[in-house]
C-alpha angles and dihedrals in degrees: 000000000000118000121197129191125192120212120223116261124223094229110019130059119201129219110174107304094339125092126207130200139166126229126192118224131181126250089250092053091050095046099041101028127241145182117255133187116236122197114237130188092269106025135323135292132201123236128190115236106205120221112270096030112166126221110266095032117146129223124188127216104197119226094004094112131082124312112252117244091216102046143013091260122114123212125239132260109232114199120200115199121213119196108223121216114217113241099199119043129183119233090256092051090051090049092051092047092049089051090048091050092050090053094048113107101192105040096171101019091239096295092132091052091049092054098038097056112071123181111254122232116246128217092271091055095251121123115256133196 
């Protein structure tokens, strides 16, 4: 018998033949779109971040994972993007963000409305519209 153990990596997490990693992007990159370089096991690859990307979105780089022991197939590299919020803003940056907020139409994307309107029970005990 041969027993293998795999040490944890600082950047990648493994699940079978697939690798997972997280990349931080700025609010501007998420809102406007950008191209970022992602480290892989052998080098780095570029991925396109489309405009309007939300924090927690996943992007897949096919065949950039670990080679399977039972076939010639390689797993995928799944990249999760996290939008970072700046902790220290200059006065000008605060001014620009306040202006942006004032111009925003849907500040909470209707989440308050979704949670504040409950279906009402009808006489027969079933929920109505």
